[in-house]
C-alpha positions in Angstrom: -60.0 -16.6 -0.8 -60.7 -17.3 2.9 -61.0 -13.6 4.0 -63.7 -12.7 1.7 -67.4 -13.5 2.1 -69.5 -13.4 -1.0 -73.2 -12.7 -1.4 -74.1 -16.5 -1.7 -72.1 -17.4 1.4 -73.7 -14.6 3.4 -77.2 -15.8 2.3 -76.3 -19.3 3.4 -75.2 -18.1 6.8 -78.3 -16.0 7.3 -80.5 -18.9 6.4 -78.7 -21.2 8.8 -79.1 -18.5 11.5 -82.8 -18.1 10.7 -83.4 -21.9 10.9 -81.4 -22.3 14.1 -82.8 -19.3 16.0 -86.1 -18.6 14.4 -87.6 -15.4 13.2 -88.9 -14.4 16.6 -85.4 -14.3 18.2 -83.6 -12.5 15.3 -84.1 -8.9 16.4 -82.9 -9.7 20.0 -79.9 -11.5 18.5 -79.1 -8.6 16.2 -79.3 -6.1 19.1 -77.1 -8.1 21.3 -74.5 -8.5 18.5 -74.6 -4.8 17.8 -74.0 -4.1 21.5 -71.1 -6.5 21.6 -69.5 -4.9 18.5 -70.0 -1.4 20.1 -68.3 -2.7 23.3 -65.4 -4.3 21.4 -64.8 -1.1 19.4 -64.9 1.0 22.7 -62.5 -1.4 24.2 -60.0 -1.2 21.3 -60.2 2.6 21.3 -59.4 2.7 25.0 -56.5 0.4 24.6 -55.0 2.3 21.7 -55.5 5.6 23.5 -53.5 4.2 26.5 -50.7 3.0 24.2 -50.6 6.4 22.6 -50.3 8.0 26.1 -47.6 5.7 27.2 -45.6 6.2 23.9 -45.9 10.0 24.5 -44.7 9.6 28.1 -41.7 7.6 26.9 -40.9 10.1 24.3 -40.8 12.9 26.8 -38.7 11.0 29.2 -36.2 10.3 26.4 -35.8 14.0 25.7 -35.1 14.9 29.3 
């Protein structure tokens, strides 16, 4: 129930954002949100890569 956003809820959120920020600032807001999501994904990939490397190192140390 709480994890899913329906079409009507999404439209309400978009309407509130449009009223709050105005149509002139929406492209800049969307661009900055896209950049933030890209940075977040990049960070999570780096962290997961480091965890994989650490687990591989520990596995090789255990076999020695």
